[in-house]
N, C-alpha and C positions, 0 to 999 in steps of 0.2 A: 448494593446493586450486582444485579446479573450482566457480564458482557452480551454487547448487541454482535454480532459480523455480517457486515452485509458485502454480499458478491455485485462489481462490477463487473458486465464485459462485453466487448462488442467490436467491430472493425480498426483496424487499425484505424487510426487520425479521426475516429467519434468522439474524440474528448473525455474518453475515459476517466485521464490525468486529473483535466480540470475541474468533471463534476468531484474528482476525489478529494483535493484540495478544495474544493468552494465549501463541500458540506461540513469539512472536516476544521477550515475558517472560524462556519457556522457554530458548531456546536461547541468551540472552544469561546467562542465568544456569548454561548448559555454555562461555562461551566463546565463542561463533559473533556473529559479525554480522548485521546485516539490515537492510533497508529493507523500502519498503511502496512498490507501484505501485498508485494508488486511480480509481476510475472513480465519481467526484463527479460524482451525475447536478445537483445543487443550484448554483446558485448562490453559495452559502455555502462547499461546501469541506467539509460536515459531519466527514465520516471523515480528512480532512486535517489540518485543526486536530485531531483526535481523537490521530490516530496520535501527532504532533506535541507533546502535552499528554504523551504518554506517553512522550516521549525517545524516538521510534522516526523516523528519518529516515523524509521520502517522497515522493513528487513525485503529480503526476496527469495524468490521460488528461480531458478535458471537454469536452461540446458535444457528447456521444456516447458509444457505444459503444467496445470495445478494437479490436475487429474494421474500425472504421470509420477510427480515431484515432490507432492508437501510435504511424506513424508521426511524429505532435505532437509524441514524447514523445522530449527527447535528453539528454546528458549533465548539461550545463546544469539539465533539469529536478529532477533527481535530486542531491539533499541527500550531499555527502557524509558516507558510513558513517564 
């Protein structure tokens, strides 16, 4: 099966992380694997910590937007599903 990539965007506080976690929970219940690549803008990486608390493998692109920093993400940054 080929991987599916879904991009979620929106304003601060719009519910992006909540949506991602809810979708991941639903997919897991259906026997599928998923992971998140988050673009946390804070030093604390709050979204990444929240995803990990919910048992979702995750990685992050930090210190800028995806379009400028995606190349910083490599296979070592995303924990194995």
